[in-house]
N, C-alpha and C positions, 0 to 999 in steps of 0.2 A: 325122680322127676323125668318124666318121659316127654320128648318133643315129637310132635307129629311129623310124619314124612313130608307132607306138603309144605310145612314151614321151613324145613331144611332145604328142600328143593327150591322154594321161592327165594330164600336168602342166597343160595348158591348161584341161581340164575341172575339175580340182581347184582351180585358181586362180579360175575363174569361180564355182564353188560356194561357196568360202570368201568371196569378195568379195560375193556376193549375200547370204549369211547375215550378214555383217558389216553390210551396208547395211540389212537389214530389222530387225536387233535394236534395241531401244530404247536410246538413248544419253542418259544423265543428265548434266546439267552438273556441273562440278566443284563439289562441295558442301563448304563449310567446316564443321568441327565446330561444334555449337551452343555459343554463349557461355554463361557462367555465369548471366547474367540470363535467357536463354531457357530454360535448364534449370529455374531457380527458378520462372519464370512457368508453365511446363508442370506442374511439381509442384503449384503453388498451384491451378491450374485443375483438376487431377485431384482434389485434396482437396476443392475446392468442389463438384465433381460428385458425389463420394462422399457428402458431407454432404447434398446435395440428394436423392440416392437414398435415403439413410437416413431423411431427414425424410418423404419421400413414403411409404416403407414404414410408418413410424410412423403417419402420417395414415390410411393404408389400414387398418391394424390397428385403430385407434381407431374408424373408421367402421364396420367390421365388428362390433366389440364393441357399439357403440351400436345397430346394426340388430338384433343378436341379443337385446339387452336389450328393445328395443321389441317385437320379436316375442314374447318371453316374456311381457311385460306384456299384450299383446293376447290371447294364448292364455289367460292367467289370467282376464282380464276376460270373454272370450267363451267360457268353458268349456262343456263338454257339459251342465252342470247347468241352463243357461238354455235354455228352449225358443225356437226360432226361429219367427217368424211365417210362416204359410203364405201363399204368394202365389197369389191367385186372379185369373184374368183372365176377365172375362165378355165374350163377344162377343154383341151384340144381334142 
């Protein structure tokens, strides 16, 4: 039984390509499913992070409201009805 050269070359090339692809792909170590404690810890960390984000958003909102209030007070105090002094610079 004689096998043609092209069949041998094709099989060898396919083997080399598949072996090279297997060698360069990332291999992850066998990972065990996370334990119940790990799942609970991740859930608690996520909740803490969400609460911190909500607290930061609340602080930002309060800061913006305070700035708006101060700007409104300043606008009311320094209204257009008060004349501003003219600045004169004299050069001798």
